[in-house]
N, C-alpha and C positions, 0 to 999 in steps of 0.2 A: 512708418519708418521705425525700424528697430534700432535701439541704442542701448549701450551700457552706460550708466551714470556713475561718476566717481563718488566717493564718500561725502565730499563737500557739496555735491549737487551743482557743480559749476563747469564740468567738462563732461562731454558725451562722446563715446566712441561708437562709430557706425558698425553695426553688426551685419549689414548688407550694403552693397553698392547702390547708389541712387543715380539714376540717369536723367539728364535734362536734355531731351532730344532736340528741342528747338535751339539750344545753345551748343550742341555737339560736345557736351561735357558729361563725364561720368565721375562722380565723387566715389572713390574706392572704399571698400570695406576696410575698417581699421582707422579711417581718417578721424582725427579728434577735433572737435568743435566746441565752441561755447554758444553756438547759435547766434543770437543777437548780443553783441557786446554792450550791455546796458549797465550803468552803475546801479548797485544794489538799492540805493535809495529810491530809484524809479521803478523797481520791479513790480510794485503794486499797480502801476499804470501800464507799463510795458515790460512784461515778463520776458526773459530770454527765449522762451519756447512758445511765444504767442503765435497768432495766425500767420505770422511772417517767418516762422522757423524754417520752412522749406526753402524760402528765398534766401534766408540768412546763411543756410548751409552752402548754397551755391556761392554766395558772396565770400564766405570764409575760405572756401576752397580756392577760388580764383585769386584772392588776396594772398593765400599761403604759397601759391606758385608764382606770384608776380605776373600772372596772366599768361604763363607759358603752358597752361593746360588746355588751351582753346585752339583746336584746329592746327593750322600751320603758322598762324600769325599771333604774336604776343598781343594781349589785350591791355589797354591802358587802365589806370586806376579809375578814371572818369567813366570809361566803358563798363568796367565792372560794377560801379555804383549804378549806372543806368540799367544794367541787366538785373540788378537787385530790385530796382524800382519796377521794371517790367514783369519780373517774376511775381512780385507781390500782387501786381494788378491781375495777372493770370490766376493767381491763387485766391482772388476775391477779397484781398485786404482793402479796407476802406481808404478813400482818397486822403483823409486827414492823417491817418497812420502812415500811409505810403509816403507822403511828403515830409512828415516829421522824421521818419527813419532815413529817408534819402538825404535830407539836409544834415542829419546827424553824421552819416558816413562821410559826406563831403567835407564837413567841418572838422571832424575828429579822426578820420580813418587813415590819414597819411602815415602815422607812425606804425600802423599794422601792415602796410603794403611792403611786400618782400621784393627787393630789386634783384 
């Protein structure tokens, strides 16, 4: 995945589109993400660009569109979180990290969901 990083190292701009065939979603070139939205104090344990970055990109994109980027039907926030979990599993992220990240987005993601 090719990205351009801002000077603060906190925002990443996609330099190429990323396709998630199993979800019928393409994240367009130019999309800006922070990958995993993790407080800086936890970056030594869970860096934003960890093994889950590919799944976090999908999750960020779905959240940024309020689920309207998926096929003909809007996706709910809960479904977006479940897709994040499933993509992490597909990407080989360990079960403990998958569950930790999933519970974090369920608990703290509401304010980022775009209606």
